[in-house]
C-alpha positions as CSV (number, residue, x, y, z in Angstrom):
1,X,78.1,139.6,123.9
2,X,76.6,136.5,126.1
3,X,78.4,136.1,129.7
4,X,79.3,132.9,128.4
5,X,81.2,134.8,125.4
6,X,82.5,137.1,127.8
7,X,83.9,134.4,130.3
8,X,85.5,132.3,127.3
9,X,87.3,135.2,125.8
10,X,88.5,136.5,129.3
11,X,90.0,133.3,129.5
12,X,92.6,133.9,126.7
13,X,93.6,137.1,128.6
14,X,94.7,135.3,131.9
15,X,98.4,135.4,133.1
16,X,98.6,131.9,133.0
17,X,97.5,131.5,129.7
18,X,99.5,134.5,128.1
19,X,102.8,133.0,129.9
20,X,101.9,129.3,128.3
21,X,101.4,131.1,125.1
22,X,104.8,132.7,125.3
23,X,106.9,130.0,126.5
24,X,105.5,127.7,123.4
25,X,106.3,130.6,121.0
26,X,109.9,131.0,122.5
27,X,110.3,127.1,122.4
28,X,109.2,127.0,118.4
29,X,111.8,129.8,118.0
30,X,114.1,127.8,119.7
31,X,113.8,124.9,117.9
32,X,113.9,126.5,114.6
33,X,117.2,127.7,115.5
34,X,118.6,124.8,116.9
35,X,117.6,122.6,113.7
36,X,119.1,125.6,111.4
37,X,122.7,125.7,113.5
38,X,122.9,121.9,113.8
39,X,122.1,121.4,110.0
40,X,118.9,119.4,110.4
41,X,116.2,119.6,108.1
42,X,112.7,118.3,109.4
43,X,111.1,119.1,105.9
44,X,112.5,117.9,102.6
45,X,112.9,119.5,99.6
46,X,112.2,117.7,96.3
47,X,115.0,115.8,94.8
48,X,114.1,115.1,90.9
49,X,115.2,112.1,89.2
50,X,118.5,112.2,87.2
51,X,116.8,110.3,84.1
52,X,113.2,110.2,83.7
53,X,111.8,106.3,84.5
54,X,110.1,106.6,81.1
55,X,113.8,106.9,79.6
56,X,115.1,103.7,80.8
57,X,116.7,102.3,77.8
58,X,115.2,98.8,76.9
59,X,118.3,97.3,75.4
60,X,120.0,97.7,78.8
61,X,117.6,95.3,80.4
62,X,118.9,92.3,78.2
63,X,118.4,89.5,78.3
64,X,114.8,90.6,79.5
65,X,112.5,91.5,76.4
66,X,109.8,94.4,76.8
67,X,106.7,92.9,75.8
68,X,104.4,96.0,76.8
69,X,104.7,99.3,78.0
70,X,101.3,99.8,80.0
71,X,100.3,103.3,80.8
72,X,97.7,104.4,83.6
73,X,95.1,105.9,81.5
74,X,92.6,106.5,84.5
75,X,93.2,109.9,85.8
76,X,91.8,108.8,89.2
77,X,94.2,105.8,89.5
78,X,97.1,108.2,88.5
79,X,95.9,110.9,91.3
80,X,95.6,108.4,93.8
81,X,98.9,107.1,93.0
82,X,100.4,110.3,94.0
83,X,103.1,110.6,91.3
84,X,103.6,111.1,87.4
85,X,107.2,109.2,87.5
86,X,106.1,105.8,87.1
87,X,106.9,102.8,84.6
88,X,105.0,99.8,84.3
89,X,105.9,97.2,81.7
90,X,105.7,93.7,81.0
91,X,108.6,92.0,80.9
92,X,109.9,88.1,79.3
93,X,112.9,86.2,80.6
94,X,113.6,84.2,77.4
95,X,116.2,82.1,79.3
96,X,112.9,80.7,80.9
97,X,111.0,77.6,79.6
98,X,107.6,78.6,77.7
99,X,105.4,77.4,80.3
100,X,107.6,78.4,83.3
101,X,105.1,80.7,86.0
102,X,108.2,83.2,86.3
103,X,109.0,83.6,82.4
104,X,106.7,86.7,82.3
105,X,106.2,89.3,85.0
106,X,105.0,92.9,85.5
107,X,107.4,95.3,86.4
108,X,106.1,98.4,88.0
109,X,108.1,101.1,89.4
110,X,107.3,104.2,91.1
111,X,109.3,107.3,92.0
112,X,108.4,109.9,94.8
113,X,110.6,113.2,94.7
114,X,108.4,114.8,97.3
115,X,109.2,112.2,100.4
116,X,106.5,113.3,102.8
117,X,104.9,110.1,102.8
118,X,105.0,106.4,101.6
119,X,101.8,105.6,100.0
120,X,100.7,102.4,97.8
121,X,102.0,99.3,99.3
122,X,100.6,96.2,97.4
123,X,99.1,95.0,100.7
124,X,96.4,97.4,100.1
125,X,96.3,97.9,96.4
126,X,95.5,94.2,95.5
127,X,93.1,93.7,98.3
128,X,91.3,96.3,97.0
129,X,91.5,95.3,93.8
130,X,89.6,92.0,94.5
131,X,92.5,89.5,95.8
132,X,93.0,88.5,99.3
133,X,96.2,88.0,100.7
134,X,97.3,84.4,101.9
135,X,100.9,85.1,102.9
136,X,103.3,87.8,103.8
137,X,107.2,87.2,104.1
138,X,110.2,89.3,104.2
139,X,113.1,88.2,102.2
140,X,116.4,89.4,101.3
141,X,117.4,89.3,97.7
142,X,121.0,88.2,97.1
143,X,122.3,90.3,94.8
144,X,125.9,90.2,92.4
145,X,128.5,87.7,92.5
146,X,127.9,84.4,94.5
147,X,131.2,84.7,96.4
148,X,130.0,88.2,97.9
149,X,126.6,89.0,97.1
150,X,124.9,91.9,98.8
151,X,121.7,91.2,100.7
152,X,118.5,93.9,99.5
153,X,115.7,93.8,102.0
154,X,112.4,93.2,100.4
155,X,109.1,91.6,100.8
156,X,107.0,88.6,99.3
157,X,103.1,88.6,99.2
158,X,100.8,85.9,98.0
159,X,97.7,86.9,96.7
160,X,94.2,84.9,95.3
161,X,91.2,85.8,93.8
162,X,88.2,86.3,95.9
163,X,85.3,83.9,95.6
164,X,82.9,86.3,94.7
165,X,84.9,87.6,91.6
166,X,85.1,85.3,88.8
167,X,86.1,87.6,86.2
168,X,89.7,87.6,87.5
169,X,91.3,85.0,85.0
170,X,94.7,84.5,87.6
171,X,93.5,82.7,90.6
172,X,96.7,83.1,92.4
173,X,100.1,84.9,92.1
174,X,102.9,86.0,94.3
175,X,104.0,90.0,94.3
176,X,107.6,91.1,95.4
177,X,108.5,94.7,96.3
178,X,111.2,96.8,98.0
179,X,112.0,100.4,98.3
180,X,114.7,102.8,97.5
181,X,115.0,105.4,100.1
182,X,117.9,108.1,99.9
183,X,120.3,105.6,98.4
184,X,119.8,102.7,100.7
185,X,117.4,100.0,100.5
186,X,114.0,99.1,102.4
187,X,111.9,96.2,102.4
188,X,108.5,97.1,103.7
189,X,106.6,100.9,104.1
190,X,107.5,100.9,107.6
191,X,111.0,100.6,107.0
192,X,111.1,103.2,104.5
193,X,109.5,105.6,106.5
194,X,112.4,105.0,109.3
195,X,114.8,105.4,106.6
196,X,113.5,108.8,105.8
197,X,113.1,109.7,109.5
198,X,116.7,109.2,109.7
199,X,117.7,111.6,107.1
200,X,117.7,114.7,109.3
201,X,120.9,116.2,107.9
202,X,119.7,116.2,104.2
203,X,118.2,118.9,102.8
204,X,116.3,116.6,100.3
205,X,114.7,113.3,99.9
206,X,113.2,110.7,97.7
207,X,111.8,107.2,97.7
208,X,111.3,104.7,95.0
209,X,109.2,101.7,95.2
210,X,110.1,98.4,92.8
211,X,107.1,96.2,92.4
212,X,107.4,92.6,90.6
213,X,104.0,90.7,90.0
214,X,104.3,87.3,88.5
215,X,100.4,87.1,87.3
216,X,100.9,86.3,83.7
217,X,100.5,82.6,84.2
218,X,97.5,80.5,85.2
219,X,100.0,78.7,87.7
220,X,101.9,80.6,90.6
221,X,105.3,80.0,91.2
222,X,106.7,78.9,94.4
223,X,108.2,81.4,96.9
224,X,111.6,80.2,96.1
225,X,111.0,80.2,92.2
226,X,109.6,83.7,92.4
227,X,112.6,85.2,94.9
228,X,114.9,83.3,92.5
229,X,113.4,85.1,89.5
230,X,113.1,88.5,91.0
231,X,117.1,88.3,92.2
232,X,117.9,87.6,88.3
233,X,116.1,90.6,87.3
234,X,116.8,93.1,89.9
235,X,120.5,92.1,89.3
236,X,119.9,93.9,86.2
237,X,117.7,96.7,86.9
238,X,119.1,97.8,90.3
239,X,122.6,98.6,89.0
240,X,121.1,100.4,85.8
241,X,118.8,102.6,88.0
242,X,121.4,103.3,90.4
243,X,124.1,104.6,87.7
244,X,121.9,106.4,85.3
245,X,118.4,107.2,87.2
246,X,118.2,107.5,91.1
247,X,119.6,110.8,92.6
248,X,122.5,110.7,94.8
249,X,121.5,112.3,98.1
250,X,123.5,114.9,100.0
């Protein structure tokens, strides 16, 4: 053994180091006991859906029609998504005119029963897919009766294809999304993380992302039109998810 190695190993036997180690160990034990006595749960257990997203009944989305159910067949994409609990449907609102840019939309829902992180927001996914983001705005979806709607936070994004990628057929389109986190709604990834961190008294946790992309028309709807169309769908979709699919947190 060299002198350097003897010197380094000897440092770990010094009284100051041993005292520091003991203090840290006692602090860790104390923190563990304190969290148990206070009923705090820093690490959450999994919380499964009451009913899988794949079992969502099309007829209950009326008047919306399901034109196509789109599975993710690329294993790498599915792995990077971080969950197999998802739903990706192409919807049509027959109440809208044939040429309306909000008549058709892509609904994408992902559910995470092991809520240890909040991955994959559209800001990153669409940018990686060859689009550049033109606008980002917070929105409040007004859901329910006109005389007493509830406001649900969300986010509006506007994307445009890059000049280098002429293969992309949709030149510009908006994407709107929101999160459901432990029985409350959040409008961004940061808000979702804060909601998860608040639930220290819950043994389990979950979050779900709902994403609406109006990318089925060559013309992009205005922000006002996209928000209004999203509110119409969410007024049907959210009560259904709350009632039949999402779990109830403790």
